[in-house]
C-alpha positions as CSV (number, residue, x, y, z in Angstrom):
1,M,-68.5,-91.5,-43.6
2,V,-71.2,-88.8,-43.6
3,R,-72.0,-87.8,-40.0
4,G,-74.6,-85.1,-40.8
5,I,-76.3,-83.0,-43.5
6,G,-78.1,-79.8,-42.9
7,V,-79.8,-77.3,-45.2
8,D,-81.4,-73.9,-44.5
9,I,-83.2,-71.4,-46.7
10,I,-84.0,-67.9,-45.5
11,E,-85.5,-64.7,-46.8
12,I,-83.0,-61.9,-47.0
13,G,-85.8,-59.5,-45.9
14,R,-86.2,-61.4,-42.7
15,I,-82.6,-60.8,-41.7
16,R,-82.8,-57.2,-42.9
17,K,-85.9,-56.7,-40.6
18,S,-84.1,-58.3,-37.6
19,I,-81.1,-56.1,-38.1
20,E,-83.1,-52.9,-38.6
21,E,-85.5,-53.6,-35.7
22,L,-83.1,-55.3,-33.2
23,G,-79.9,-53.6,-34.4
24,H,-76.6,-54.1,-32.5
25,H,-78.1,-56.7,-30.1
26,F,-79.1,-59.1,-32.9
27,V,-75.9,-58.7,-34.8
28,Q,-73.7,-59.1,-31.8
29,K,-75.6,-62.2,-30.7
30,I,-75.3,-64.1,-34.0
31,F,-72.2,-62.9,-35.8
32,T,-68.5,-62.7,-35.0
33,E,-66.6,-59.4,-35.3
34,Q,-64.9,-60.7,-38.5
35,E,-68.3,-61.6,-40.0
36,V,-69.7,-58.2,-39.1
37,A,-66.7,-56.4,-40.7
38,Y,-67.0,-58.6,-43.9
39,C,-70.7,-58.2,-44.3
40,S,-70.8,-54.5,-43.5
41,G,-68.2,-53.8,-46.2
42,K,-70.4,-55.3,-48.9
43,P,-72.8,-53.4,-51.1
44,N,-75.6,-55.8,-50.3
45,A,-74.7,-56.4,-46.6
46,F,-78.1,-58.0,-45.7
47,Q,-77.6,-60.8,-48.3
48,H,-74.2,-61.6,-46.7
49,F,-75.6,-61.6,-43.2
50,A,-78.4,-63.8,-44.4
51,A,-75.9,-66.3,-46.0
52,R,-74.0,-66.5,-42.7
53,F,-77.1,-67.0,-40.7
54,A,-78.3,-69.8,-43.0
55,A,-74.9,-71.5,-42.9
56,K,-75.1,-71.5,-39.1
57,E,-78.6,-72.8,-39.1
58,A,-77.6,-75.6,-41.6
59,L,-74.7,-76.6,-39.3
60,S,-77.1,-76.7,-36.3
61,K,-79.2,-79.2,-38.3
62,A,-76.3,-81.2,-39.4
63,I,-75.1,-81.8,-35.8
64,S,-78.7,-82.7,-34.9
65,T,-79.1,-80.3,-32.1
66,G,-80.7,-77.3,-33.6
67,W,-80.2,-74.2,-31.4
68,S,-80.1,-76.3,-28.2
69,G,-77.4,-78.4,-26.8
70,E,-73.8,-77.6,-27.7
71,F,-74.6,-75.1,-30.5
72,R,-73.6,-71.5,-30.0
73,W,-74.0,-68.9,-32.8
74,K,-70.6,-67.4,-32.5
75,D,-68.8,-70.7,-32.2
76,V,-69.5,-71.0,-35.9
77,E,-67.8,-68.5,-38.2
78,V,-68.3,-68.2,-42.0
79,M,-65.1,-67.1,-43.7
80,N,-64.0,-66.9,-47.3
81,E,-61.0,-68.4,-48.9
82,P,-59.0,-66.0,-51.3
83,S,-61.0,-67.6,-54.2
84,G,-64.3,-66.5,-52.5
85,N,-65.2,-70.1,-51.5
86,P,-67.0,-70.1,-48.2
87,V,-65.5,-72.2,-45.3
88,L,-66.6,-72.7,-41.7
89,A,-64.3,-72.0,-38.8
90,F,-65.1,-73.3,-35.3
91,H,-64.5,-72.0,-31.8
92,G,-65.4,-73.2,-28.3
93,T,-67.4,-76.4,-28.0
94,M,-67.9,-76.6,-31.8
95,K,-64.2,-76.8,-32.3
96,D,-64.0,-79.8,-30.0
97,L,-67.1,-81.4,-31.3
98,L,-66.0,-81.3,-34.9
99,S,-62.2,-81.8,-34.4
100,Q,-62.3,-85.2,-36.1
101,C,-64.5,-84.1,-39.0
102,A,-64.3,-82.4,-42.3
103,V,-67.1,-79.8,-42.7
104,F,-68.2,-78.6,-46.1
105,V,-70.5,-75.6,-46.8
106,S,-72.2,-74.4,-49.9
107,L,-74.1,-71.0,-50.2
108,S,-76.3,-69.7,-52.9
109,H,-78.7,-66.8,-53.2
110,S,-81.3,-65.1,-55.4
111,D,-82.5,-61.5,-55.0
112,D,-84.8,-62.6,-52.1
113,H,-83.5,-65.8,-50.6
114,V,-80.3,-67.5,-49.4
115,V,-79.8,-71.2,-49.2
116,A,-77.0,-73.0,-47.3
117,M,-76.0,-76.6,-47.2
118,V,-73.6,-78.2,-44.7
119,V,-72.1,-81.7,-44.9
120,I,-70.1,-83.2,-42.0
121,E,-67.8,-86.0,-42.8
122,E,-66.2,-88.2,-40.1
123,T,-62.4,-88.2,-40.8
124,R,-61.4,-90.6,-38.0
125,S,-63.2,-93.5,-36.4
């Protein structure tokens, strides 16, 4: 049974501006060390940071809390399988909240925008 669906679209330039203006503070607030290492190693790092930001936003919508409640930015981590397929890993309260769920994420981008969709499926009743 579907428990939640969330979608987010973001301009890559908005994330670029946040990183350039707020620097380390912004990056450390939103992204895990592994996400920073992954994105920083890519030719178009801002696109990868934007994709991870959008995925976290989409998850916050899927759990119906937005940024309030139990949602913490770094409790959600976007990783990639060897195939390149994005997957979400959870830490802290998110790990407990979603322990009985399957969570699916899809990311797509153009030159200027990134879109992320998250579907949460209840695996046990």
